[in-house]
C-alpha positions as CSV (number, residue, x, y, z in Angstrom):
1,M,36.8,-20.5,-20.3
2,S,33.5,-18.5,-20.4
3,K,32.0,-17.3,-23.6
4,H,32.0,-13.6,-22.8
5,S,33.8,-10.6,-24.2
6,V,35.5,-7.8,-22.3
7,L,35.9,-4.1,-23.1
8,T,38.8,-2.7,-21.2
9,P,40.9,0.4,-21.7
10,Y,44.0,-1.4,-20.3
11,P,45.6,-2.6,-23.5
12,I,46.4,0.3,-25.9
13,P,45.3,-0.3,-29.5
14,P,48.2,-0.1,-31.9
15,A,46.6,2.9,-33.6
16,L,46.8,4.9,-30.4
17,A,50.2,3.7,-29.2
18,S,51.9,7.0,-30.0
19,Q,49.4,8.9,-28.0
20,K,48.6,6.9,-24.9
21,V,50.3,4.7,-22.4
22,P,48.7,1.8,-20.4
23,N,47.3,2.6,-17.0
24,I,48.1,-0.2,-14.6
25,G,45.0,0.5,-12.6
26,D,42.9,-0.5,-15.5
27,G,44.6,-3.9,-15.4
28,F,43.7,-4.2,-11.7
29,I,40.0,-3.7,-12.6
30,L,40.2,-6.4,-15.3
31,R,41.8,-8.9,-12.9
32,A,39.2,-8.2,-10.2
33,I,36.3,-8.7,-12.7
34,E,37.8,-12.0,-13.7
35,R,37.4,-13.1,-10.0
36,F,33.7,-12.8,-10.5
37,F,33.2,-13.8,-14.1
38,G,36.2,-15.8,-15.1
39,Q,38.8,-15.0,-17.8
40,A,37.7,-14.1,-21.3
41,A,39.6,-15.7,-24.2
42,P,42.4,-13.5,-25.5
43,D,40.6,-12.9,-28.8
44,R,37.5,-11.7,-26.8
45,I,39.3,-8.7,-25.1
46,F,38.7,-5.4,-26.9
47,S,39.3,-1.7,-26.3
48,P,36.5,0.8,-25.8
49,R,38.8,3.5,-27.3
50,I,38.2,2.5,-30.9
51,A,35.2,1.4,-32.9
52,P,35.0,-2.4,-33.4
53,S,35.6,-4.0,-36.8
54,T,33.1,-6.1,-38.6
55,I,34.9,-9.2,-37.3
56,D,34.8,-7.8,-33.7
57,E,31.0,-7.1,-34.0
58,G,30.6,-10.7,-35.0
59,V,32.4,-11.8,-31.8
60,F,30.1,-9.5,-29.8
61,R,27.0,-11.0,-31.3
62,E,28.2,-14.5,-30.3
63,S,29.1,-13.5,-26.7
64,D,26.9,-14.3,-23.8
65,L,27.9,-10.9,-22.3
66,I,30.0,-7.9,-23.1
67,L,31.6,-6.9,-19.8
68,L,32.5,-3.2,-19.5
69,A,35.7,-3.3,-17.3
70,G,36.3,0.4,-17.2
71,A,37.0,2.9,-14.5
72,N,35.9,6.5,-14.8
73,Q,34.3,6.6,-18.2
74,L,30.8,7.8,-17.6
75,N,30.0,11.3,-18.8
76,D,27.3,13.2,-20.6
77,N,28.3,11.8,-24.0
78,Y,29.2,8.2,-23.0
79,T,28.7,5.8,-25.9
80,V,30.5,2.6,-24.7
81,W,32.6,2.6,-27.8
82,P,32.9,5.3,-30.6
83,G,29.9,5.2,-32.9
84,L,27.7,2.9,-30.8
85,N,24.0,3.8,-30.6
86,S,20.9,2.4,-29.0
87,E,19.6,1.0,-32.3
88,T,22.7,-1.2,-32.8
89,I,22.4,-2.5,-29.2
90,R,18.8,-3.5,-29.9
91,S,19.2,-4.9,-33.4
92,H,22.2,-7.0,-32.4
93,K,20.8,-7.9,-29.0
94,Y,24.1,-7.0,-27.3
95,R,24.1,-7.9,-23.6
96,I,26.4,-5.1,-22.4
97,L,27.1,-5.2,-18.7
98,P,28.7,-2.3,-16.9
99,V,30.8,-3.5,-14.0
100,G,32.1,-0.9,-11.6
101,I,32.0,2.0,-14.0
102,G,32.3,5.4,-12.4
103,L,31.9,9.1,-13.3
104,H,34.6,10.7,-15.5
105,G,35.6,12.7,-12.5
106,E,35.9,16.2,-13.9
107,A,32.9,18.2,-12.8
108,H,32.2,19.7,-16.2
109,A,31.9,16.2,-17.8
110,A,28.7,15.1,-16.1
111,K,26.2,17.9,-15.9
112,S,23.4,17.0,-18.2
113,M,23.3,13.6,-19.9
114,S,22.8,13.7,-23.6
115,V,19.9,12.1,-25.4
116,A,22.2,9.6,-27.1
117,T,23.7,8.4,-23.8
118,S,20.3,8.2,-22.2
119,D,19.1,6.0,-25.1
120,I,22.1,3.8,-24.9
121,L,21.7,3.2,-21.2
122,R,18.0,2.4,-21.7
123,A,18.8,-0.1,-24.4
124,I,21.5,-1.7,-22.2
125,H,18.9,-2.3,-19.5
126,E,16.6,-4.1,-21.8
127,F,18.9,-7.0,-21.8
128,V,20.2,-7.0,-18.2
129,D,18.5,-6.9,-14.9
130,Y,21.0,-4.7,-13.1
131,S,24.2,-2.7,-13.8
132,S,27.1,-2.1,-11.5
133,W,28.4,1.4,-10.6
134,R,31.2,2.3,-8.3
135,C,30.0,5.2,-6.1
136,P,27.0,7.0,-4.8
137,L,27.8,10.1,-7.0
138,T,27.7,7.9,-10.1
139,V,24.3,6.3,-9.1
140,A,22.8,9.7,-8.3
141,Y,23.8,11.1,-11.7
142,L,22.2,8.1,-13.4
143,E,19.0,8.1,-11.4
144,A,18.6,11.9,-12.0
145,A,18.9,11.3,-15.8
146,L,17.0,8.1,-15.9
147,P,14.4,7.9,-13.1
148,A,12.5,5.1,-14.7
149,L,15.5,2.8,-14.2
150,K,16.0,3.7,-10.5
151,G,16.8,0.6,-8.5
152,R,18.6,-1.1,-11.3
153,F,21.8,1.0,-11.0
154,L,23.5,-0.9,-8.1
155,M,26.2,0.9,-6.1
156,T,28.6,-2.0,-5.9
157,G,31.9,-0.1,-5.5
158,C,34.9,-0.9,-7.5
159,P,35.6,-4.7,-8.0
160,V,39.3,-4.1,-7.2
161,M,38.4,-3.7,-3.5
162,F,36.8,-7.2,-3.1
163,D,39.5,-9.7,-2.3
164,E,39.5,-12.3,0.5
165,P,41.8,-10.5,2.9
166,L,39.5,-7.5,3.3
167,L,36.3,-9.5,3.2
168,T,37.3,-12.3,5.6
169,E,40.1,-11.2,7.9
170,R,39.5,-9.1,11.0
171,R,42.6,-7.0,11.4
172,F,44.6,-4.7,9.1
173,H,48.3,-5.2,8.8
174,T,50.1,-2.8,11.1
175,G,53.7,-2.8,9.6
176,A,55.4,0.2,8.1
177,D,58.8,-1.2,7.0
178,H,58.1,-0.8,3.3
179,I,56.0,2.2,2.2
180,A,54.9,2.8,-1.4
181,V,53.8,6.2,-2.8
182,T,51.9,6.0,-6.1
183,I,51.5,9.3,-7.9
184,T,49.4,10.7,-10.7
185,E,51.4,12.9,-13.2
186,R,48.5,14.8,-14.5
187,G,45.9,17.4,-13.3
188,E,46.4,21.0,-12.5
189,G,49.4,21.5,-10.2
190,W,50.2,17.8,-10.1
191,F,53.9,18.3,-9.5
192,D,53.6,20.3,-6.3
193,R,50.8,18.0,-5.1
194,E,52.7,14.8,-5.6
195,R,56.1,16.2,-4.4
196,S,54.4,17.3,-1.1
197,I,53.3,13.8,-0.5
198,L,56.8,12.4,-1.1
199,Q,58.2,15.0,1.3
200,A,55.7,14.2,4.0
201,I,56.4,10.5,3.9
202,H,60.1,11.1,4.0
203,R,59.7,13.2,7.1
204,K,57.3,10.8,8.8
205,Y,59.0,7.5,8.0
206,P,62.7,8.3,7.5
207,N,63.9,4.8,8.3
208,A,61.4,2.9,6.2
209,K,62.1,1.5,2.7
210,R,60.2,3.9,0.5
211,T,59.3,3.3,-3.2
212,L,57.8,5.7,-5.7
213,V,55.4,3.8,-8.0
214,L,54.3,5.0,-11.5
215,H,51.1,3.5,-12.9
216,Q,51.7,5.2,-16.3
217,D,55.1,5.6,-17.8
218,F,54.6,8.8,-19.8
219,A,58.4,8.8,-20.5
220,L,57.5,6.3,-23.3
221,L,55.8,9.2,-25.2
222,A,58.5,11.7,-24.7
223,D,60.3,12.9,-27.8
224,P,64.0,13.3,-26.9
225,D,64.4,16.0,-29.6
226,K,61.4,18.0,-28.4
227,R,61.3,17.9,-24.7
228,R,58.1,19.4,-23.4
229,Y,57.6,21.1,-20.1
230,Q,55.5,18.2,-18.7
231,D,58.4,15.8,-19.7
232,K,60.8,17.9,-17.7
233,L,58.4,17.8,-14.7
234,R,58.1,14.1,-14.9
235,Q,61.8,13.6,-14.8
236,D,62.1,16.2,-12.0
237,I,59.7,14.2,-9.8
238,R,61.8,11.1,-10.2
239,N,64.9,13.0,-9.4
240,D,63.3,14.6,-6.3
241,A,62.1,11.2,-5.1
242,A,65.6,9.7,-5.5
243,A,67.1,12.6,-3.5
244,L,64.6,11.8,-0.7
245,G,65.7,8.2,-0.7
246,F,62.9,6.7,-2.7
247,L,63.4,3.7,-5.0
248,L,61.6,3.9,-8.3
249,Y,59.3,1.1,-9.5
250,V,57.6,1.3,-12.9
251,P,55.6,-2.0,-13.3
252,T,55.9,-3.9,-16.6
253,N,52.3,-5.0,-16.3
254,A,49.4,-5.2,-13.9
255,D,50.3,-8.7,-12.6
256,D,53.8,-7.6,-11.7
257,A,52.3,-4.5,-9.9
258,I,49.8,-6.7,-7.9
259,G,52.8,-8.8,-6.7
260,F,54.7,-5.8,-5.8
261,Y,51.9,-4.2,-3.7
262,R,51.6,-7.5,-1.8
263,S,55.1,-6.8,-0.5
264,V,54.3,-3.3,0.7
265,D,53.2,-2.6,4.3
266,M,51.6,0.8,3.9
267,H,50.6,3.0,0.9
268,F,50.0,6.6,0.2
269,G,49.2,8.5,-3.0
270,S,46.7,9.8,-5.5
271,R,46.2,6.6,-7.6
272,V,42.8,5.4,-6.4
273,H,43.2,1.8,-7.8
274,A,46.5,1.3,-6.0
275,H,44.7,2.5,-2.9
276,L,41.8,0.1,-3.4
277,L,44.1,-2.8,-4.2
278,M,46.0,-2.2,-0.9
279,L,42.8,-2.1,1.1
280,S,41.7,-5.3,-0.6
281,Q,44.8,-7.0,0.9
282,N,44.2,-5.7,4.4
283,R,47.0,-3.1,4.1
284,K,46.6,0.4,5.3
285,S,46.4,3.0,2.5
286,F,45.7,6.7,2.4
287,V,44.6,8.6,-0.7
288,T,44.6,12.2,-1.9
289,A,42.2,13.5,-4.5
290,F,42.3,15.8,-7.5
291,D,38.8,15.2,-8.9
292,D,35.4,13.6,-8.0
293,R,36.3,10.0,-8.9
294,T,38.1,9.6,-5.6
295,K,35.6,11.7,-3.6
296,G,32.7,9.4,-4.6
297,L,34.6,6.3,-3.4
298,A,35.5,8.0,-0.2
299,L,31.9,8.8,0.4
300,A,30.9,5.2,-0.2
301,F,33.6,3.5,1.9
302,G,34.3,6.0,4.7
303,F,38.0,6.5,4.1
304,P,39.5,10.1,4.5
305,I,41.0,12.1,1.6
306,F,44.2,13.3,3.2
307,K,46.4,16.2,2.5
308,P,50.1,15.9,3.3
309,E,49.9,18.5,6.1
310,Q,47.2,16.4,7.7
311,L,49.1,13.1,7.7
312,D,49.3,12.8,11.5
313,D,45.5,13.2,11.7
314,V,44.6,10.4,9.3
315,I,47.1,7.6,10.1
316,T,45.3,6.6,13.3
317,M,42.0,6.1,11.6
318,D,39.9,3.0,12.3
319,F,40.1,0.9,9.1
320,E,37.3,-1.4,10.3
321,I,34.9,1.3,9.1
322,I,36.1,0.6,5.6
323,R,35.7,-3.1,6.0
324,R,32.1,-2.8,7.2
325,R,31.1,-0.6,4.3
326,A,33.0,-2.9,1.9
327,L,30.9,-5.8,3.2
328,V,27.7,-3.9,2.5
329,A,28.8,-3.0,-1.0
330,Y,29.9,-6.6,-1.6
331,E,26.3,-7.7,-0.9
332,A,25.2,-5.5,-3.8
333,M,28.0,-6.9,-6.0
334,D,27.0,-10.4,-5.1
335,L,23.3,-9.7,-6.0
336,F,24.5,-8.2,-9.3
337,V,26.7,-11.2,-10.2
338,R,24.1,-13.8,-9.2
339,S,21.5,-12.0,-11.4
340,V,23.8,-12.2,-14.3
341,K,24.6,-15.9,-13.8
342,K,20.9,-16.6,-13.5
343,R,20.2,-14.9,-16.8
344,T,23.0,-16.8,-18.6
345,S,21.9,-20.2,-17.2
346,G,25.2,-21.1,-15.7
347,L,27.4,-20.3,-18.7
348,I,29.4,-17.9,-16.7
349,T,31.3,-19.6,-13.9
350,Q,33.0,-18.3,-10.8
351,A,36.7,-17.8,-11.2
352,S,39.1,-19.1,-8.6
353,G,40.9,-15.8,-8.3
354,A,44.2,-17.3,-9.5
355,I,46.3,-15.4,-11.9
356,N,47.0,-17.8,-14.7
357,E,48.6,-15.7,-17.5
358,P,50.5,-12.4,-17.1
359,L,48.3,-9.5,-17.8
360,R,50.6,-7.5,-20.1
361,A,50.2,-3.8,-20.7
362,D,51.3,-4.2,-24.4
363,V,48.7,-6.8,-25.4
364,K,47.8,-6.3,-29.1
365,L,44.1,-6.1,-29.6
366,P,42.4,-7.8,-32.6
């Protein structure tokens, strides 16, 4: 097992358990990064949501790398973890490695990079040759703020997309017997947005097995004595889906979800990491968008952002366009990974891609 640490938002720290629920997509990212860098020891997996303890900092200093296995975290005030600054990175010689990090997504969050964030990113690149970012919009934001580092921000795409079926097979699966719809229960007008997708799939595929998938179970945060409006909407979407003939699937953890998606023929919805996972398995997937995180990936890989009323227009698209662009992005990812391994003198070894231990959503962090 490699001597590196990982910062991932997937496990929720106990201190935040009453405020947040795990996002299965974050688990997909962690598993994908393990295909490139191997698994970190359980006591080397940390959350970027909280500041590290003195003991945690000791682990970081002993680590060959600190892999940032995030999703859409980059914004004007990004600090990797709360309280981190460039002086700490330099004094401790932290080798912090962004892997597939993307823009926060909301337009107001990335307008003008702060001095503190700029200094942190400069310090990070004093210890690594390249960093990995998931879309052209993210790279453009970085290069505008830090022109001296241009060429070291690699547009690698999201690691979730890079699995053997997409990279090596030549034809996308054509079945439609089992269709999954993965929704996002947040964002302005989310209920009408997601319900319209369910209704469109019901009309288009009335005889298919249809499953509604939830990547975050917000019901875990609901107070039965103080039912909020959003809680009611989240129950209503489940009820509406059931009335339309959808089964409900709420994954226990990321590994269970990965296994489930491998049984699905076709996918629709607004959860971008479900979309990328399905594409990685050579399964057709169609995504909607409610902010720029999906738009940036669509720009990179050439997939359409569909609206339910345009369903007939997108389902005939040529998915080989996506494969070709994925292969180009994979070259950048391969360059990135090889540069890291060269720096670490072989201490990081390529993982087999096998899932050895269930990746639970309720892992307790140190």
